[in-house]
C-alpha positions, -999 to +999 in steps of 0.1 A: +454-088+672+416-093+669+403-120+645+385-107+614+348-106+616+326-130+597+314-101+575+350-091+566+359-127+559+329-130+536+337-098+518+373-109+513+362-142+499+339-125+474+366-101+464+390-130+458+364-147+436+358-116+417+395-111+411+398-147+399+368-143+376+383-111+361+416-128+356+399-156+337+378-131+317+408-110+305+432-139+302+449-144+268+424-158+243+426-179+211+431-158+181+421-180+151+386-163+151+401-129+155+422-135+124+390-144+105+375-112+118+405-092+106+400-107+071+363-103+071+361-067+084+389-057+060+372-074+031+339-057+040+355-023+041+373-029+008+341-040-008+324-009+005+349+012-015+354-010-046+317-018-050+309+019-056+339+027-078+317+040-106+297+063-083+323+079-061+314+115-069+277+108-070+276+093-036+303+112-017+310+143-037+298+178-025+270+177-051+263+140-047+231+124-035+223+134+000+254+156+000+255+191+016+247+208-017+218+184-025+202+189+010+207+226+010+188+230-023+161+206-010+159+225+023+159+194+044+182+175+067+181+139+077+185+123+112+213+099+102+233+128+088+228+148+120+242+119+140+273+117+118+277+155+114+308+156+137+328+134+113+314+148+081+346+167+072+341+161+035+308+179+034+322+210+017+352+195+000+354+211-034+382+188-048+373+157-068+409+147-069+411+147-031+380+125-029+394+101-054+427+099-035+409+092-002+388+066-019+418+048-033+436+050+001+406+035+018+403+006-007+440-002-006+444+001+032+413-021+037+428-048+014+461-046+031+445-049+065+425-080+054+456-099+044+476-086+074+501-065+055+513-035+076+483-045+097+478-018+122+488+012+101+467-001+072+438-007+096+440+028+111+439+043+076+410+021+065+390+030+096+397+067+093+387+069+056+357+046+061+345+068+090+348+100+068+330+084+039+302+069+061+297+103+077+296+119+043+267+096+032+253+071+057+227+061+032+252+045+008+246+012+026+211+019+040+227+023+074+237-014+078+275-009+078+277+015+107+286-015+129+318-020+109+335+010+126+337-004+161+342-039+149+371-028+127+385-009+157+386-040+179+404-059+152+430-031+149+435-030+187+440-068+188+474-079+174+459-099+147+488-091+124+509-116+144+491-146+129+481-158+095+493-126+078+517-112+053+534-095+082+541-129+098+554-143+064+577-113+060+591-119+095+597-156+087+575-166+116+566-202+108+547-207+140+524-178+132+516-195+098+507-229+113+487-244+141+458-218+142+444-235+172+475-225+192+474-188+183+468-167+214+468-130+222+456-104+246+421-111+258+407-076+262+402-068+225+384-101+221+361-093+250+354-059+236+341-075+204+321-101+223+305-077+247+296-054+218+281-083+199+260-093+229+249-057+233+236-057+198+215-088+206+203-072+238+191-041+220+175-062+193+157-083+219+146-053+239+132-036+208+110-067+201+097-071+236+065-052+228+064-059+191+032-078+181+046-089+148+074-108+165+052-124+192+025-133+166+051-149+143+047-124+115+081-106+114+099-131+091+070-132+066+070-094+065+108-093+060+109-118+031+079-101+015+094-066+016+110-062-018+132-034-006+152-061+013+140-094-001+162-112-026+134-131-042+100-119-055+080-149-043+046-155-028+054-167+007+018-173+018+021-211+018+052-208+040+036-187+067+035-215+094+072-223+088+081-186+088+062-181+121+083-209+137+114-192+123+103-159+138+099-174+173+132-193+169+150-160+160+132-142+189+145-169+214+180-172+198+188-135+198+169-127+229+188-152+250+222-148+233+235-121+257+233-147+285+237-181+269+268-172+247+288-170+280+277-203+294+304-230+291+295-258+265+262-241+258+278-209+243+294-227+214+261-244+204+242-212+208+268-195+185+263-222+159+225-216+161+230-179+156+253-185+127+226-206+111+201-178+117+223-152+101+231-175+072+194-180+066+187-143+067+215-136+043+200-162+019+166-146+017+172-109+026+197-082+017+209-063+048+242-052+034+271-065+055+251-069+087+249-107+087+286-111+077+297-087+106+276-106+132+287-140+118+324-132+119+321-119+155+302-150+166+332-171+157+350-158+188+325-179+209+335-211+191+363-234+203+396-225+185+400-259+171+367-257+153+376-224+136+412-236+129+398-265+107+385-239+082+417-219+079+443-226+052+471-232+077+483-266+089+504-274+119+534-296+122+513-324+138+489-323+109+517-325+084+533-354+103+500-372+103+497-368+065+533-378+058+539-412+042+552-439+065+586-453+057 
């Protein structure tokens, strides 16, 4: 039997390396951060519904702002509505009672998903109703909550209801209510969330590649001075040098994130830097749930033991360490 050629041997070696890399990539992953994501995404969806409780018909009703009747009378259409047209099944809904029932279902299902009660069914209902309402009026959140739909889907696909949840409490699963650093589950939903997060940073970085305001350090000053988004009506002129540095830091942090978040040991530090960036933006600007969504997803790049310290669950080892000595 002839010996394999050098080329075939090289190809086989690369194939084996690729197989091992894919095995590592899709291996079971820590789930403490995914439990935080479940709570965060569910809470954001619940806040979306409850925060507009007094304006349900005005925002999502057939005669509501930017509704089908409103736009027909105005004789205009809007690009965001055209993008969501395939899901806008409520456009010609004549029933106020049906709209209220869907709104209540979305609010309750989102809350149940957040705490992990009937986790997957509740998440599916929350996502379905949210998608209908978002398509009905994408301007209700100035467009910033569109990212919630895929992120919520990834948290539904992941078995986050196994850990730190009402479902785990109902099952009497003590292990699922302790030692968050030990929680592990299928890796592929985590990777979907992480890849999508990096894609967002890639798109953001690409859009700024030819933007003079970013390279000249003016973007942050413009953002905090725009009263449509700014939280404070202040004169930021004296802070322009510091804001320029912040602009360049954000440009580097987000632009390099799709690469550096995956580098061992560097990725966790880069995720912390990005969390600081999003926290700072949340402090001075109002972009809806954008910073919260990105921040929660970034936790999946941190070591599980770091995230576990902030969760209200304690393991047997921690309890033993705190027990009084006899």
